[in-house]
KOLLUMVO-24071 format. One line per 3 residues: their letters; for each residue x, y, z of C-alpha. Coordinates in Angstrom, 3 decimals, decimal comma. Each point is the difference from the previous one (the first is absolute). Layout:
N
a) X:Y:Z ~ ...
% end
This chain:
305
xxx) 173,744:35,712:148,801 ~ 2,583:2,744:-0,436 ~ -1,142:3,546:0,798
xxx) 1,759:3,344:-0,310 ~ -1,118:2,984:2,079 ~ 1,118:3,202:-1,700
xxx) 0,382:2,679:2,644 ~ 0,553:-1,354:3,499 ~ -1,265:3,012:1,920
xxx) -2,957:0,050:2,384 ~ -2,533:-1,829:-2,179 ~ 2,428:-2,045:-2,088
xxx) 1,762:-1,104:3,157 ~ -3,294:-1,103:1,528 ~ -0,724:-2,195:-3,030
xxx) 3,550:-1,324:-0,296 ~ 0,260:-1,039:3,648 ~ -3,369:-1,757:0,026
xxx) 0,627:-1,847:-3,256 ~ 3,500:-1,033:1,081 ~ -1,519:-1,826:2,975
xxx) -1,703:-2,458:-2,398 ~ 1,958:-3,234:-0,532 ~ -0,847:-0,159:-3,710
xxx) 0,796:3,639:-0,884 ~ 3,455:1,209:-1,043 ~ -0,025:3,747:0,603
xxx) 2,387:2,498:-1,517 ~ -0,136:3,774:0,383 ~ 1,415:2,922:-1,922
xxx) 0,610:3,349:1,683 ~ 2,284:2,902:-0,815 ~ 0,821:0,814:3,643
xxx) 3,369:-1,639:0,657 ~ -0,130:0,303:3,795 ~ -3,476:-1,555:0,114
xxx) 1,039:-2,932:-2,209 ~ 3,220:-0,528:1,969 ~ -1,936:-0,144:3,281
xxx) -2,464:-2,526:-1,445 ~ 2,903:-2,173:-1,199 ~ 1,622:0,086:3,417
xxx) -2,936:-0,292:2,416 ~ -3,046:-0,843:-2,121 ~ -3,014:2,197:-0,699
xxx) -1,711:0,883:3,293 ~ -3,589:1,189:0,472 ~ -1,016:1,782:3,190
xxx) -3,146:1,716:1,238 ~ -3,242:-1,641:-1,104 ~ 2,031:-3,021:-1,218
xxx) 2,924:-1,682:1,717 ~ 1,941:-2,007:-2,571 ~ 3,553:-0,512:-1,244
xxx) 0,559:-1,706:-3,348 ~ 2,916:-0,877:-2,251 ~ -0,411:1,856:-3,284
xxx) 2,501:-0,023:-2,846 ~ 0,302:3,775:-0,456 ~ 2,100:1,585:-2,738
xxx) 0,862:3,458:-1,309 ~ 0,996:-1,505:-3,350 ~ -2,964:-1,658:-1,711
xxx) 2,297:-1,852:-2,389 ~ 0,886:-2,322:2,873 ~ -3,664:-1,002:0,488
xxx) -1,092:-3,181:-1,830 ~ -3,130:-0,112:-2,200 ~ -3,157:0,246:2,110
xxx) -3,536:-1,285:-0,530 ~ -1,706:2,892:1,780 ~ 0,902:3,509:1,047
xxx) -1,360:2,660:2,328 ~ 0,976:3,586:-0,753 ~ -0,263:2,124:3,148
xxx) 2,158:3,063:-0,649 ~ -1,312:3,539:0,154 ~ -1,474:1,203:-3,273
xxx) 2,977:2,316:-0,495 ~ 2,215:-3,087:-0,378 ~ -2,256:-2,238:-2,106
xxx) 1,772:0,469:-3,330 ~ 3,495:-0,405:1,436 ~ -0,983:-3,046:2,063
xxx) -1,684:-1,905:-2,820 ~ 2,786:0,950:-2,426 ~ 2,472:-1,568:2,422
xxx) -2,002:-3,187:0,579 ~ -1,905:-0,668:-3,235 ~ 2,422:-2,780:-1,003
xxx) -0,904:-1,889:3,197 ~ -3,513:-0,505:-1,435 ~ 0,983:-0,535:-3,650
xxx) -0,972:-3,699:0,024 ~ -3,712:0,614:0,464 ~ 0,040:1,333:3,556
xxx) -2,846:2,267:1,071 ~ 0,412:3,191:2,034 ~ -2,584:1,402:2,411
xxx) 0,107:3,683:0,931 ~ -1,085:0,723:3,577 ~ 0,925:3,679:-0,272
xxx) -1,928:3,118:0,849 ~ -1,940:1,832:-2,667 ~ -0,640:-0,751:-3,644
xxx) 2,246:-0,188:-3,059 ~ 2,633:-2,362:1,390 ~ -1,400:-3,061:-1,783
xxx) 0,324:1,727:-3,366 ~ 3,708:0,603:0,652 ~ 0,553:-3,617:1,065
xxx) -1,888:-1,304:-3,056 ~ 2,449:1,868:-2,232 ~ 2,762:-2,340:1,262
xxx) -1,805:-3,185:1,127 ~ -2,835:-1,600:-2,021 ~ -1,937:-1,542:2,922
xxx) -1,207:2,461:2,619 ~ -2,408:0,044:2,959 ~ -1,710:2,887:1,720
xxx) 0,413:-0,095:3,752 ~ -1,382:2,039:2,865 ~ 1,241:-0,301:3,560
xxx) -1,021:1,685:3,260 ~ 2,792:-0,839:2,504 ~ 2,086:2,938:1,209
xxx) 3,525:0,138:1,341 ~ 3,459:1,523:-0,256 ~ 3,660:-0,964:-0,062
xxx) 1,056:0,346:3,643 ~ 3,659:-0,837:-0,677 ~ 1,960:-1,821:-2,713
xxx) -1,442:-3,498:-0,167 ~ -2,904:0,858:2,334 ~ -3,590:0,789:-1,041
xxx) -2,400:1,362:2,613 ~ -3,539:-1,047:-0,975 ~ -2,481:2,623:1,221
xxx) -3,108:-1,876:-1,101 ~ -1,028:-3,008:-2,048 ~ -2,766:-0,096:-2,582
xxx) -1,281:-1,888:-3,030 ~ 1,520:-0,255:-3,459 ~ -1,927:-0,296:-3,266
xxx) 1,613:-1,254:-3,205 ~ -1,228:-0,672:-3,509 ~ 1,019:0,257:-3,654
xxx) 1,068:3,317:-1,516 ~ -2,398:0,028:-2,932 ~ 2,254:1,254:-2,845
xxx) 2,826:-2,462:0,871 ~ -1,555:-2,573:2,299 ~ 1,791:-2,670:1,955
xxx) -1,416:-3,485:-0,529 ~ -2,877:-0,921:2,354 ~ 2,087:-2,799:1,493
xxx) 2,770:2,494:0,816 ~ -2,435:2,286:1,814 ~ -1,390:-2,980:1,899
xxx) 3,489:-1,283:0,856 ~ 1,157:3,330:1,452 ~ -3,212:0,433:1,982
xxx) 0,292:-3,520:1,406 ~ 3,611:0,554:1,069 ~ -0,848:3,260:1,757
xxx) -2,955:-1,548:1,801 ~ 2,112:-2,945:1,192 ~ 2,646:2,450:1,193
xxx) -2,543:1,628:2,296 ~ -0,943:3,058:-2,082 ~ -3,692:0,629:-0,708
xxx) -0,117:-0,078:-3,822 ~ -2,891:-0,113:-2,459 ~ 0,248:-0,799:-3,706
xxx) -2,503:1,928:-2,155 ~ -0,791:0,165:-3,688 ~ -0,151:3,826:0,178
xxx) 2,069:1,813:2,625 ~ -0,696:3,529:-1,193 ~ -2,700:0,613:2,622
xxx) 2,381:-0,846:2,840 ~ 2,830:1,917:-1,660 ~ -2,052:3,172:-0,381
xxx) -1,371:-0,263:3,533 ~ 3,532:0,074:1,389 ~ 1,020:2,646:-2,553
xxx) -2,722:2,374:1,212 ~ 0,861:-0,739:3,641 ~ 3,681:0,771:-0,545
xxx) -0,475:2,976:-2,319 ~ -2,370:1,676:2,467 ~ 2,197:-0,471:3,074
xxx) 3,686:-0,566:-0,794 ~ 0,771:3,373:-1,635 ~ -1,971:1,925:2,632
xxx) 2,007:-1,685:2,744 ~ 3,172:0,766:-1,933 ~ -0,931:3,676:-0,364
xxx) -1,162:0,508:3,590 ~ 2,167:-2,417:1,980 ~ -3,131:-1,494:1,566
xxx) -0,377:-3,718:0,668 ~ -2,955:-1,782:-1,563 ~ -2,000:0,316:3,212
xxx) 0,806:3,684:0,462 ~ -0,920:0,694:-3,612 ~ -3,432:-1,575:0,462
xxx) -0,714:1,489:3,421 ~ 0,575:3,590:-1,190 ~ -3,297:1,026:-1,682
xxx) 1,539:2,212:-2,676 ~ 2,430:-2,629:-1,276 ~ -2,600:-2,781:0,268
xxx) -2,303:2,097:-2,178 ~ 2,737:0,326:-2,609 ~ 0,558:-3,786:0,164
xxx) -3,694:-0,450:-0,816 ~ 0,142:2,404:-2,943 ~ 3,010:-1,801:-1,462
xxx) -1,828:-3,312:0,407 ~ -3,089:1,298:-1,803 ~ 2,057:1,363:-2,884
xxx) 1,826:-3,325:-0,404 ~ -3,255:-1,946:0,283 ~ -1,387:1,984:-2,946
xxx) 2,942:-1,177:-2,132 ~ -0,488:-3,634:1,037 ~ -3,707:0,264:-0,837
xxx) 0,768:1,416:-3,436 ~ 2,359:-2,920:-0,654 ~ -2,631:-2,524:1,056
xxx) 2,051:-1,187:2,967 ~ -2,064:-1,164:2,966 ~ 1,851:0,523:3,263
xxx) -0,001:-3,000:2,324 ~ -0,415:2,098:3,160 ~ -0,793:3,539:1,115
xxx) 3,412:1,738:0,145 ~ -1,357:2,622:2,388 ~ -0,933:-2,676:2,513
xxx) 3,433:-1,576:-0,414 ~ 1,644:3,361:0,680 ~ -1,942:0,455:3,228
xxx) 0,507:-3,616:1,079 ~ 3,764:0,378:-0,451 ~ -0,068:3,180:2,082
xxx) -1,622:-1,901:2,855 ~ 2,106:-3,149:-0,224 ~ 3,408:1,514:-0,792
xxx) -0,152:3,750:0,767 ~ 3,775:0,420:0,314 ~ 0,733:-1,416:-3,449
xxx) 2,381:2,159:-2,027 ~ -0,872:-0,597:-3,681 ~ 2,825:-0,903:-2,330
xxx) -0,112:3,372:-1,748 ~ 0,433:1,782:3,332 ~ 3,013:-2,207:0,669
xxx) 1,391:0,812:-3,447 ~ -0,418:3,741:0,504 ~ 1,644:-0,212:3,435
xxx) 2,952:-1,710:-1,670 ~ -0,074:2,374:-2,993 ~ -0,519:-2,889:-2,390
xxx) -1,978:0,075:-3,251 ~ -3,656:-0,845:0,633 ~ -2,498:-2,214:-1,824
xxx) -2,244:2,940:-0,869 ~ 0,153:-0,879:-3,725 ~ -1,681:-3,398:0,454
xxx) -2,462:1,199:2,679 ~ -1,592:3,401:-0,634 ~ 1,815:0,300:-3,314
xxx) -1,508:-3,293:-1,099 ~ -3,490:1,279:0,855 ~ 0,654:3,220:-1,925
xxx) 1,118:-1,937:-3,090 ~ -2,946:-2,412:0,222 ~ -2,415:2,901:0,497
xxx) 1,364:1,808:-3,007 ~ -0,437:-3,119:-2,133 ~ -3,562:-0,462:1,281
xxx) -0,947:3,674:-0,348 ~ -0,386:0,507:3,762 ~ 1,552:3,122:1,566
xxx) 2,242:-0,584:3,020 ~ 1,076:3,462:1,212 ~ 0,627:-1,038:3,620
xxx) 2,240:-2,876:-0,999 ~ 1,817:2,249:-2,479 ~ 0,592:2,548:2,778
xxx) 1,253:-2,745:2,313 ~ 2,498:-1,182:-2,610 ~ 1,246:3,567:-0,456
xxx) 0,442:0,502:3,754 ~ 1,989:-3,219:0,445 ~ 2,114:0,755:-3,083
xxx) 0,661:3,467:1,420 ~ 1,080:-1,526:3,298 ~ 2,361:-2,387:-1,802
xxx) 1,378:2,915:-2,001 ~ 0,726:1,941:3,198 ~ 2,525:-2,663:1,057
xx) 2,049:0,553:-3,136 ~ -0,205:3,769:0,502
% end
């Protein structure tokens, strides 16, 4: 089975390294970061932290050098979805299916505009690129995958990817409808990531300060109202997940906080912006999420100024 991981950052690297350890999986990776790809080619892809693993992955910055693949995992930030799938669509032109494991909502629609067979994916591991070719895994967690309803991958493709991930050591569950898991993580991220980015607080600090924890709760309730209007049943209580994460990993710096520290474009459009768009379509007001989008956009604008 030939697999291409598109985006070999923290999450993509975790998947690529685990899959590459399987004897029957041929793993390729596409990433735009030349120093990262060069380090992987020279020393392999190394995982540290919660996972200790080094794997040989065929990483490339030019997708035209990647052979046709049966399955794909797209793990870039939402800001890079269109560019990444534009670069790699030909890799999946012979019936390959692509699974998004990205934050937020709206990425699958972009992928489906270039690739006919798509899967929704939700993943809870957290990590960061510690150095070129090195991924530090902060925490592991489950992955849920299933068909993207408007352009679904074949059931056997969903089952095949889930089976490979399970055999590689990653907790993975194949579902007929992944929207509940996707929205649970969406609400979790949209209620915490931008607040950490705006305040500089870690996840634990954000939750232990009563005023910011109250705002987290209000953002969760507003997002829950949108999910309810869409008929999406969450698979867990996002508020409990927020508090559990604060206890288990209080020093975690959410990805949006890391992006703001590095003055990089954030994923606000697919997180809070996605909730705003969905709320507007469902007739549910989302003033707190709209304000959060405006604050993050203002922060991004300040860098250019």
